[in-house]
N, CA, C and O atoms as a MOPAC input file, in Angstrom:
PM7 MOZYME 1SCF
protein

 N      6.15300 1     4.28100 1   -35.24600 1
 C      5.39400 1     3.87200 1   -34.22400 1
 C      6.29600 1     4.50300 1   -33.12200 1
 O      7.50900 1     4.59600 1   -33.31200 1
 N      5.55600 1     5.05300 1   -31.66500 1
 C      6.27000 1     5.72000 1   -30.75900 1
 C      6.61500 1     4.54500 1   -29.78100 1
 O      6.07500 1     3.44200 1   -29.69400 1
 N      7.46900 1     4.97700 1   -29.20000 1
 C      8.09000 1     3.98700 1   -28.14700 1
 C      6.97200 1     3.84900 1   -26.79900 1
 O      6.54600 1     4.88300 1   -26.28400 1
 N      6.59600 1     2.65500 1   -26.34500 1
 C      5.61000 1     2.76300 1   -25.25700 1
 C      6.33800 1     3.12900 1   -23.75000 1
 O      7.49300 1     2.75100 1   -23.55700 1
 N      5.75600 1     3.72300 1   -22.92000 1
 C      6.22100 1     4.25600 1   -21.77600 1
 C      6.42400 1     3.19300 1   -20.68000 1
 O      7.33600 1     3.13500 1   -19.85500 1
 N      5.39200 1     2.37500 1   -20.84600 1
 C      5.86700 1     0.82500 1   -19.92000 1
 C      5.81700 1    -0.18000 1   -20.76500 1
 O      4.71900 1    -0.58000 1   -21.15200 1
 N      6.80700 1    -0.67200 1   -21.13000 1
 C      6.84900 1    -1.62900 1   -22.17700 1
 C      6.24000 1    -3.28100 1   -21.66600 1
 O      6.50400 1    -3.83700 1   -20.60100 1
 N      5.54800 1    -3.70200 1   -22.55600 1
 C      5.25100 1    -5.15300 1   -21.99400 1
 C      6.43400 1    -6.07100 1   -22.05300 1
 O      7.44700 1    -5.62300 1   -22.58900 1
 N      6.45100 1    -7.23400 1   -21.60100 1
 C      5.18700 1    -7.70200 1   -20.93200 1
 C      5.02400 1    -7.16000 1   -19.66900 1
 O      5.99700 1    -6.54900 1   -19.22800 1
 N      4.12000 1    -7.22700 1   -19.03900 1
 C      3.69800 1    -6.93900 1   -17.53500 1
 C      3.54900 1    -8.16400 1   -16.78000 1
 O      2.74000 1    -9.05800 1   -17.02800 1
 N      4.30800 1    -8.14000 1   -15.93100 1
 C      4.07000 1    -9.30600 1   -14.73100 1
 C      3.46900 1    -9.22200 1   -13.39200 1
 O      3.18500 1    -8.15300 1   -12.85200 1
 N      3.29200 1   -10.33100 1   -12.89600 1
 C      2.44200 1   -10.02900 1   -11.55600 1
 C      3.32800 1   -10.78900 1   -10.44400 1
 O      3.49800 1   -12.00600 1   -10.51600 1
 N      3.93800 1    -9.93100 1    -9.30900 1
 C      4.40800 1   -10.72000 1    -8.17600 1
 C      3.77800 1   -10.66100 1    -7.09500 1
 O      3.01600 1    -9.72200 1    -6.86800 1
 N      3.96300 1   -11.57400 1    -6.29500 1
 C      3.38600 1   -11.40400 1    -4.79700 1
 C      4.27100 1   -10.88400 1    -4.12200 1
 O      5.45000 1   -11.14300 1    -4.36400 1
 N      3.89700 1    -9.99900 1    -3.08500 1
 C      4.73400 1    -9.26400 1    -2.24700 1
 C      4.41200 1    -9.65200 1    -0.72000 1
 O      3.23200 1    -9.71500 1    -0.37200 1
 N      5.38200 1    -9.89700 1     0.13900 1
 C      5.20000 1   -10.06200 1     1.86100 1
 C      3.74900 1   -10.39100 1     2.04900 1
 O      3.06600 1    -9.74300 1     2.84100 1
 N      3.24100 1   -11.42200 1     1.31300 1
 C      2.16100 1   -12.04600 1     1.49500 1
 C      0.94900 1   -10.91100 1     1.67900 1
 O     -0.05500 1   -11.30400 1     2.27400 1
 N      0.97300 1    -9.65100 1     1.24800 1
 C      0.18000 1    -8.62400 1     1.54000 1
 C     -0.71800 1    -8.07000 1     0.26700 1
 O     -1.86600 1    -7.62700 1     0.25800 1
 N      0.23300 1    -8.26100 1    -0.80600 1
 C     -0.32500 1    -7.75500 1    -2.03700 1
 C      0.30400 1    -8.28900 1    -3.31700 1
 O      1.37800 1    -8.88900 1    -3.27900 1
 N     -0.39200 1    -8.06400 1    -4.50300 1
 C      0.07400 1    -8.45500 1    -5.70600 1
 C      0.80600 1    -7.17900 1    -6.50000 1
 O      0.26200 1    -6.08600 1    -6.34100 1
 N      1.75300 1    -7.22300 1    -7.16800 1
 C      2.44500 1    -6.06200 1    -7.84400 1
 C      2.62200 1    -6.37100 1    -9.22500 1
 O      3.26700 1    -7.33000 1    -9.64700 1
 N      1.93400 1    -5.39300 1   -10.01200 1
 C      2.06300 1    -5.52800 1   -11.71300 1
 C      3.24400 1    -4.69500 1   -11.91700 1
 O      3.36400 1    -3.58500 1   -11.40000 1
 N      4.31700 1    -5.36500 1   -12.85000 1
 C      5.48400 1    -4.52300 1   -13.23900 1
 C      5.70200 1    -4.64900 1   -14.80900 1
 O      5.37400 1    -5.68100 1   -15.39500 1
 N      6.18500 1    -3.72300 1   -15.37500 1
 C      6.44200 1    -3.70200 1   -16.55400 1
 C      7.57600 1    -4.49300 1   -16.78500 1
 O      8.00100 1    -5.23300 1   -15.89800 1
 N      8.23200 1    -4.39400 1   -18.14200 1
 C      9.28300 1    -5.11300 1   -18.61600 1
 C     10.68400 1    -4.61700 1   -17.86800 1
 O     11.58900 1    -5.38600 1   -17.54500 1
 N     10.68100 1    -3.15000 1   -17.65300 1
 C     11.70800 1    -2.55700 1   -17.02400 1
 C     11.92800 1    -2.71100 1   -15.56900 1
 O     12.90300 1    -2.25500 1   -14.97100 1
 N     10.78300 1    -3.50400 1   -14.94200 1
 C     10.54100 1    -3.42200 1   -13.41100 1
 C      9.91200 1    -2.45200 1   -12.61000 1
 O      9.83600 1    -2.42400 1   -11.38200 1
 N      9.40600 1    -1.54600 1   -13.55600 1
 C      8.67200 1    -0.43500 1   -12.82000 1
 C      7.44500 1    -0.85300 1   -12.38000 1
 O      6.68900 1    -1.30100 1   -13.24200 1
 N      7.02000 1    -0.81000 1   -11.10700 1
 C      5.58100 1    -0.89700 1   -10.43300 1
 C      4.48700 1    -0.27700 1   -10.78800 1
 O      4.27600 1     0.88700 1   -10.45000 1
 N      3.67000 1    -0.96700 1   -11.50000 1
 C      2.53000 1    -0.04500 1   -12.30800 1
 C      1.11600 1    -0.19400 1   -11.36100 1
 O      0.20100 1     0.56400 1   -11.68200 1
 N      0.92600 1    -0.92400 1   -10.45800 1
 C     -0.10300 1    -1.40000 1    -9.63100 1
 C     -0.08000 1    -2.23600 1    -8.42500 1
 O      0.50300 1    -3.31300 1    -8.54500 1
 N     -0.46400 1    -2.02600 1    -7.58200 1
 C     -0.39600 1    -2.83800 1    -6.30100 1
 C     -2.05700 1    -3.03100 1    -5.92700 1
 O     -2.94400 1    -2.17800 1    -5.92300 1
 N     -2.12300 1    -4.49900 1    -5.61500 1
 C     -3.64200 1    -5.03000 1    -5.50600 1
 C     -3.27700 1    -5.51100 1    -4.04400 1
 O     -2.36500 1    -6.33400 1    -3.97100 1
 N     -3.86300 1    -5.10900 1    -2.90600 1
 C     -3.85500 1    -5.35100 1    -1.61900 1
 C     -4.91800 1    -6.61200 1    -1.27600 1
 O     -5.98500 1    -6.80700 1    -1.85900 1
 N     -4.44800 1    -7.28500 1    -0.36400 1
 C     -5.42800 1    -8.34100 1     0.15200 1
 C     -5.21200 1    -8.56900 1     1.68600 1
 O     -4.22900 1    -8.09400 1     2.25400 1
 N     -6.20100 1    -9.34200 1     2.36800 1
 C     -6.15300 1    -9.90800 1     3.36800 1
 C     -6.93900 1   -11.14200 1     3.49600 1
 O     -7.98500 1   -11.38800 1     2.89500 1
 N     -6.24400 1   -12.00100 1     4.46100 1
 C     -6.83200 1   -13.43300 1     4.49900 1
 C     -7.80000 1   -13.39700 1     5.54900 1
 O     -8.83700 1   -14.05400 1     5.45900 1
 N     -7.53800 1   -12.66800 1     6.55500 1
 C     -8.46400 1   -12.91600 1     7.93700 1
 C     -9.50900 1   -12.02000 1     7.51200 1
 O     -9.32800 1   -10.86000 1     7.14200 1
 N    -10.95900 1   -12.81400 1     7.60800 1
 C    -12.36900 1   -11.98400 1     7.19900 1
 C    -12.61700 1   -10.78600 1     8.06800 1
 O    -13.26600 1    -9.87900 1     7.54600 1
 N    -12.14900 1   -10.60400 1     9.49100 1
 C    -12.38700 1    -9.53300 1    10.39000 1
 C    -11.67800 1    -8.35800 1     9.95100 1
 O    -12.24500 1    -7.27000 1     9.85400 1
 N    -10.40300 1    -8.54200 1     9.66800 1
 C     -9.62200 1    -7.46100 1     9.31900 1
 C    -10.02200 1    -6.94200 1     7.75500 1
 O    -10.19700 1    -5.78900 1     7.36000 1
 N    -10.08900 1    -8.05400 1     7.11000 1
 C    -10.62100 1    -7.69500 1     5.55300 1
 C    -11.84300 1    -6.56900 1     5.44900 1
 O    -11.90400 1    -5.56000 1     4.74700 1
 N    -12.77400 1    -7.10400 1     6.38900 1
 C    -14.12400 1    -6.25200 1     6.42500 1
 C    -13.51900 1    -4.87600 1     6.97800 1
 O    -13.36300 1    -3.89600 1     6.24900 1
 N    -13.20700 1    -4.89900 1     8.28800 1
 C    -12.62400 1    -3.48300 1     8.67300 1
 C    -11.91000 1    -2.50800 1     7.87700 1
 O    -12.07400 1    -1.28900 1     7.93300 1
 N    -11.06500 1    -3.17100 1     7.09500 1
 C    -10.10100 1    -2.26400 1     5.98700 1
 C    -10.60300 1    -2.46800 1     4.53700 1
 O     -9.87800 1    -2.15000 1     3.59400 1
 N    -11.81400 1    -2.98700 1     4.35000 1
 C    -12.21800 1    -3.16800 1     3.09400 1
 C    -11.16200 1    -3.55200 1     2.04900 1
 O    -10.99800 1    -2.94300 1     0.99200 1
 N    -10.50100 1    -4.56300 1     2.42700 1
 C     -9.62100 1    -5.15400 1     1.47600 1
 C    -10.15000 1    -6.34900 1     0.72000 1
 O    -11.14800 1    -6.93500 1     1.13800 1
 N     -9.47500 1    -6.76400 1    -0.46000 1
 C     -9.94200 1    -7.82700 1    -1.31300 1
 C     -9.32100 1    -9.16600 1    -0.61900 1
 O     -8.34600 1    -9.15100 1     0.13200 1
 N    -10.08900 1   -10.37800 1    -1.01900 1
 C     -9.54300 1   -11.42000 1    -0.58900 1
 C     -8.40700 1   -11.82300 1    -1.57900 1
 O     -8.33500 1   -11.22200 1    -2.65100 1
 N     -7.48400 1   -12.84500 1    -1.26300 1
 C     -6.32000 1   -13.01300 1    -1.93600 1
 C     -6.67700 1   -13.53400 1    -3.48100 1
 O     -6.06400 1   -13.11100 1    -4.46100 1
 N     -7.44300 1   -14.22700 1    -3.53700 1
 C     -8.20100 1   -14.58800 1    -4.80800 1
 C     -8.51000 1   -13.43600 1    -5.80300 1
 O     -8.14600 1   -13.39900 1    -6.97800 1
 N     -9.27500 1   -12.45900 1    -5.11200 1
 C     -9.77800 1   -11.59200 1    -5.94300 1
 C     -8.72200 1   -10.37000 1    -6.22500 1
 O     -8.86700 1    -9.51300 1    -7.09700 1
 N     -7.66500 1   -10.46700 1    -5.33300 1
 C     -6.50000 1    -9.42900 1    -5.81700 1
 C     -5.53600 1   -10.34000 1    -6.84200 1
 O     -4.68400 1    -9.76600 1    -7.52100 1
 N     -5.68300 1   -11.52500 1    -6.90200 1
 C     -4.60700 1   -11.96000 1    -7.74900 1
 C     -5.39800 1   -11.81700 1    -9.12600 1
 O     -4.86600 1   -11.26200 1   -10.08600 1
 N     -6.65700 1   -12.32500 1    -9.18500 1
 C     -7.49900 1   -12.00900 1   -10.69900 1
 C     -7.46600 1   -10.70800 1   -11.01400 1
 O     -7.34600 1   -10.54200 1   -12.22800 1
 N     -7.54200 1    -9.45600 1   -10.21800 1
 C     -7.46100 1    -8.27700 1   -10.63600 1
 C     -6.16900 1    -7.79300 1   -11.08100 1
 O     -6.01600 1    -6.97500 1   -11.98800 1
 N     -5.13600 1    -8.39900 1   -10.32100 1
 C     -3.71300 1    -8.14400 1   -11.10400 1
 C     -3.43800 1    -8.78400 1   -12.37800 1
 O     -2.90100 1    -8.22600 1   -13.33400 1
 N     -3.85500 1   -10.04600 1   -12.33200 1
 C     -3.86000 1   -10.84300 1   -13.82100 1
 C     -4.45100 1    -9.97000 1   -14.80200 1
 O     -3.80500 1    -9.73100 1   -15.82200 1
 N     -5.59000 1    -9.45900 1   -14.63500 1
 C     -6.27500 1    -8.96700 1   -15.73400 1
 C     -5.87500 1    -7.44400 1   -16.11500 1
 O     -6.03600 1    -6.99500 1   -17.25000 1
 N     -5.32500 1    -6.68400 1   -15.01500 1
 C     -4.43000 1    -5.45900 1   -15.18700 1
 C     -3.16000 1    -5.60900 1   -16.06400 1
 O     -2.73900 1    -4.68400 1   -16.75800 1
 N     -2.53200 1    -6.92400 1   -15.98500 1
 C     -1.13200 1    -7.24600 1   -16.65700 1
 C     -1.51600 1    -7.61800 1   -17.97600 1
 O     -0.60400 1    -7.94200 1   -18.73600 1
 N     -2.69000 1    -7.63600 1   -18.39800 1
 C     -3.10100 1    -8.16400 1   -19.66000 1
 C     -3.50700 1    -6.83500 1   -20.67200 1
 O     -3.87900 1    -6.89800 1   -21.84400 1
 N     -3.32500 1    -5.71200 1   -19.89300 1
 C     -3.77000 1    -4.37800 1   -20.94800 1
 C     -2.91500 1    -4.35000 1   -22.07400 1
 O     -3.36500 1    -4.07600 1   -23.18600 1
 N     -1.74400 1    -4.60400 1   -21.88600 1
 C     -0.76000 1    -3.99400 1   -23.21700 1
 C     -1.29600 1    -4.88800 1   -24.26900 1
 O     -1.21600 1    -4.50700 1   -25.43700 1
 N     -1.89100 1    -6.15100 1   -23.96400 1
 C     -2.12000 1    -6.97900 1   -25.41700 1
 C     -3.48300 1    -6.56300 1   -25.72200 1
 O     -3.80200 1    -6.80300 1   -26.88600 1
 N     -4.48600 1    -5.93700 1   -24.91700 1
 C     -5.66700 1    -5.79600 1   -25.34900 1
 C     -5.57000 1    -4.23300 1   -26.15800 1
 O     -6.39000 1    -3.86300 1   -26.99800 1
 N     -4.35700 1    -3.41700 1   -25.69000 1
 C     -4.29100 1    -2.11000 1   -26.42700 1
 C     -3.73300 1    -2.24500 1   -27.91800 1
 O     -3.75500 1    -1.35100 1   -28.76400 1
 N     -3.30200 1    -3.34800 1   -28.05200 1
 C     -2.57900 1    -3.73800 1   -29.47400 1
 C     -3.57900 1    -4.38600 1   -30.41700 1
 O     -3.39700 1    -4.65600 1   -31.60500 1
 N     -4.58200 1    -4.57200 1   -29.73900 1
 C     -5.64400 1    -5.04300 1   -30.80200 1
 C     -6.34100 1    -3.98000 1   -31.68600 1
 O     -6.40200 1    -2.79200 1   -31.37200 1
 N     -6.85300 1    -4.50000 1   -32.80400 1
 C     -7.37200 1    -3.21700 1   -33.47500 1
 C     -8.65500 1    -3.88100 1   -34.25700 1
 O     -9.38700 1    -3.17500 1   -34.95100 1

């Protein structure tokens, strides 16, 4: 079996109260999910709510487990 480029487990961290970052076991950032709590700014910038961004980041972090299934 070949070595994975982005080894699991993948984790989710919140950064600066603006985004969630998904990182692999080596700390490499794999995805950024930005959010905005202010409804006016969120609409203008087409950003996610904090809950939407958290759920998307959590689901993205599950990808290595899904790839291991047969």
